[in-house]
C-alpha positions in Angstrom: 44.3 -21.7 -69.2 42.2 -22.1 -66.0 45.6 -22.1 -63.8 46.9 -18.8 -65.3 43.3 -17.1 -64.5 43.6 -18.4 -60.9 47.1 -17.3 -60.6 46.8 -13.7 -62.3 45.7 -12.0 -59.0 48.7 -12.4 -57.3 50.6 -12.6 -60.2 49.9 -9.4 -61.1 51.1 -7.8 -57.5 53.8 -9.3 -57.6 54.5 -7.7 -61.1 53.4 -4.6 -59.5 55.6 -4.5 -56.6 58.5 -5.6 -58.9 57.7 -2.8 -61.6 58.3 -0.3 -58.8 54.8 0.3 -57.6 55.2 1.2 -53.7 51.4 2.0 -53.0 50.4 -0.7 -51.0 46.3 -0.5 -51.1 46.5 -0.5 -55.0 49.0 -4.1 -54.7 46.7 -5.3 -52.6 43.6 -4.6 -54.0 45.3 -6.7 -57.2 46.0 -9.7 -55.3 42.5 -9.4 -53.7 40.6 -9.4 -56.6 39.4 -13.6 -56.7 38.8 -13.8 -53.5 35.5 -14.0 -52.4 35.4 -15.3 -49.6 34.3 -11.5 -48.7 30.9 -12.3 -50.6 28.5 -12.6 -48.3 29.0 -9.4 -46.6 27.5 -6.1 -47.2 30.5 -3.6 -49.0 30.3 -1.1 -46.7 31.2 -3.5 -43.7 34.4 -4.0 -45.7 37.6 -2.4 -45.0 38.7 -0.1 -48.5 41.0 -2.8 -49.8 38.5 -5.7 -49.5 35.6 -2.6 -51.2 38.2 -2.1 -53.8 38.8 -5.7 -54.8 35.1 -6.3 -55.8 34.6 -3.5 -58.1 38.0 -5.1 -59.3 36.4 -8.6 -59.4 33.5 -7.0 -60.9 35.4 -5.3 -63.8 37.4 -8.2 -64.1 34.5 -10.1 -64.8 33.0 -7.8 -67.4 35.9 -7.7 -69.5 36.3 -11.6 -69.3 32.4 -11.7 -70.4 32.9 -9.5 -73.4 36.5 -10.8 -75.1 36.8 -13.2 -77.6 37.5 -16.8 -76.5 38.4 -19.8 -78.0 35.0 -21.6 -77.1 32.6 -19.5 -78.3 33.8 -15.8 -78.4 32.3 -13.2 -76.7 29.5 -12.1 -75.7 27.2 -11.7 -78.3 25.8 -8.3 -79.7 22.3 -9.5 -78.2 23.7 -9.9 -74.9 26.2 -6.8 -74.1 23.0 -4.4 -73.6 21.6 -6.2 -70.7 25.1 -6.7 -69.8 25.4 -3.3 -68.9 22.5 -2.6 -67.7 23.4 -5.1 -65.0 26.6 -3.7 -64.8 24.8 -0.1 -64.6 22.3 -1.7 -61.5 25.3 -3.4 -59.5 27.1 -0.4 -59.9 25.0 2.7 -58.8 21.7 1.6 -57.5 23.0 -2.1 -55.6 26.2 -0.1 -54.5 28.0 -3.4 -55.2 25.7 -5.3 -53.0 23.3 -8.4 -54.7 20.1 -8.4 -53.6 
């Protein structure tokens, strides 16, 4: 399972290209969304593909937290409002930067 998760960014970009997607930016965003090497940098300092990849990474994490798991299940209903507040704070107030 971990290998699938780790490889899904590259696999997703490859599948999009094989399906005929010609947009290089979209393929780059999908390919980079698990690469956290630029995490210490402010969002505005990053090139467009890295900015979008960071956003896609957050969406990926948020969806993973809410999805059903073999052990433990999805994020509990009591925790979801807090996760939504954090998501809203990250996307609106924080502009993608961590304090």
